[in-house]
N, C-alpha and C positions, 0 to 999 in steps of 0.2 A: 503492500498500500503506501509505502515511502517513498520506495523507487519510482513508482508511478505518479506520483503526486509531482514528485523534483522532475520528471521526465517534461508533467505539462506546465511546467513554470518554467524550466528552461527553454519548452517549445516557443510557452508564451514573450517571453524575454528578446527569442530569433526571430520570433514575428515583428513585435517593434520594433525593433533594429531594423528591420527591410523595410518597415513602412516607415519609417524616421515618424513615429507618434507619439509626441509624447502620454496624450489615453491610453494609447495602446501601452505604453513603461509603464503607467503609472497601476495599470488594472491587473498585468501578468507580477505587480512587484506588491500585491496589497497590505500587505506590513508593513513591509517599507515605504509606503505612501502615508500607512495612517501614522507611522511613528513623524517624518516628515512633517506632516499637516500638527501634529502635536509639540514639535520643535519650535514651530515656529509659533506657534499661539504662546508657548512659553517663555519667547523671546519679547512677545507683546508685552505677556502680565510683567516679565521684569521692567521694559521701559515703563510701561505703564509705573509700575510700584514705586521704580526708581527718581520719575522727574514730573510724573503728572498728577498722582494721586495725591486725595488732603491724609494728613495726621487720620484720620477715623477711617478708611478704605484701605491701610496699610495691609494690616492683616486677612481682608479680601484676596488682595491682589497677591501676595505673601505666599499665600497658602492654596492658590487656586495655583500658582507657578510646581508648586513641590508637589500636586497631586496630577499634574500632568504630565512631569518628572518621571513618576512614580510610575505610571502608566506605560508611558514609554522604555523606562527601562525593565519592567515585567513583559512588555511586548521583547524586546531583545534580548531577558533571558530565557524567554520561552525558544528564540531562535538557535539561541546558544544551548540548551539542554533541552531538545523538545521531550523528551520524557522523564516526567517527574517519577519519580518511586522512593517511598518512604522509607528512608534507609541512612545510615550514617554514613555510609559511602557517595550516595546521592549529595546529601547536604552538603558533604566537604567539598561537592564540583561544584554544586551552584556556589559557593560561600569563596571559591577562587576565580569568579567572573564579576569583573567591574562593574557590570549591569547588576547583580544583586549587590555588590557594596552602595553605588546611588540608589537601590531602593531603598535600601535600610536607613539610610541619610535620608532620603523624603519622608519617611515615615518618622523619622524622629524629630522635624522641622515642622510637620505637618498639623500638628497640635499646639505648637509652640507660641509665642514671641515674635514678630519679625527680628528675625535678624540681618541686617543688612550685608555683612560680608558671606551669610550661609546662600545666599542668594544668587554670587558670584558665581561659584563652581556649574553650579544648575545651569544659567546664561551662558556661559563660554563654552559647555560639552554643547546645549543643545545648537549655539551658532557653527561651530566644529562640522559639526555631523548634517547640521541643513545645509551646509556652502558644499560637504560632499556630496549628498544624494541631490542638489539642484543642479549640478555637475552634468551628474549621468542622466539626468531628465535632458539636461541641454544638448548633449553630445548626440541625443536623438536626429537632432536638424544640423549633425554635421562639425564640426573641432571649432568650427571660426562662426559660428550663430552666437549671436546675443554677445556684441563685444564686451558690452558697457558692465553685463553680469558676470561675464566672466573675467575680466576686470578687477572686479569687486570681489570675488570667488577666488580668485589665483593672491589676492594682497593679504584675506585671510588665512591661505595657506602657507605664503610664504614664511608668514612669522606663526606657524601653529606651533613650536618648540616653546617659541616665547607665552605662548596663553598657555598651553602645559603647563609648565612654571610658575604660570603666575594661577593658575587652580592649585596647584599642589600646594606654594604657600600657602593661599587659603584655607585649603585642607587641616592645616596644621593650626592658623591663628587661630581657627574656630574653638577648639578648646578652651586657649584662655577664656577666648571671650563670652562662652558657655559658660566658665566656672564664677566670672564677674556680674555675671547675669543672675547664677544660683545664688548668689550670697545676695542679691538687690530683693530678689523675690518675684525673679521675672524670667525665671525657664525651672522644667520640672525637675525632681530631685535625682531621676534616673538616666537624666539627658546627657553629663557629662561620664557616666558610666557606658553607657552606647556607644557615645560618642567617642569615647578612647578606644572602642573594641573595632569601631569602621576605621581608625587611622593606623589600626594595626592591620586590617585587611589592604589598603591603601597602603602600607610601607611594603605588604606580601606580595603586592598586584605580579604577575607574568609578564603583564600586556602593556604595564605603565610603570617603568621606574623612574619616573619625578619625583616621588615624593620620597623615594630613600637620597637621589641628590637634594634635595631643597633641606631636608634634614640633616645632609651631610656637610652643606654649604652653610647650613644656620651655625651647627658645631663649630665648624673653621669662625667665622666669623666673633661669633661669641668668645672661644679662647682667643682670637687675636685682642678682643675687646676686654677682656678681663684681666690680659697681660700688657697693657700700655702703661708707660707709666704717669700719663693722664685718671687712670679709673682713680678711685676711691679705692682703698683696701679690704672695706666693708663689701665693696657692691661686686668687687672682682673674686670675692672668697663665695659671694653669696651666688654668684655665676657658674662659676665653680662648682656647686653642690649641683647644682640646676642641673648641668652638664652629664655628674655620676647619676643620678637619679635618673634623670631620662635616657640613658645608655641602657641602665639596668632593666627601665620598663620598654625596651625596643627589644621584640620579638624576632628570632632567630630566621636567618632567611631558609634555613634547612626545615624548615616548619613547613613550610609550603611543598617540600616534597613528599 
């Protein structure tokens, strides 16, 4: 059954390429099209939240963006691991997927107070993947079609590594932000613990090394700052202790093997 379904989808994609129709391409890749629509919707909600909504509407746009991202992650996770089984081994396979990580991420923030920095990774990931799928759609009309749209997409692709680093940095900075909001009474008491697990999963990600890179670079920067003669002794000692604690909390890469 799975082979016949894959064969029919491949035939549909081939037909779309031959006819050069974007609509045929979208019909042949229904799940991909659904994710593409939800990603643009996430981008719209993020822009609305950051620039145009009032203080009373912030939670509404924030939660809708997280819900849209959760739907996309669930669809992507179904693509990556189509057969679901209630077993420890299968759960371990699911948790190795980046889409599972961000499904957990969406669930953590779905009912929380709006946190702008937490919305950044969701919006940037949506932009990267939406641009990638849009390029595939434009290719149906030839590699030189829609020049201005391709120029914008190529500009995003050119800075893809920088955007991934930006996402990873935000993932790291959200954890202390949640802890501060917990002290202020604006975050659920279990949120820091769940988010700590999310950071662990991102650190162990097989497909995305940027979290490990950012942690390494932050450690080097903090060590350099703590050893600077201009840094007060108490601050340097505090930074050194924080580095030791974080290093002990870091999961071993061997855990994912």
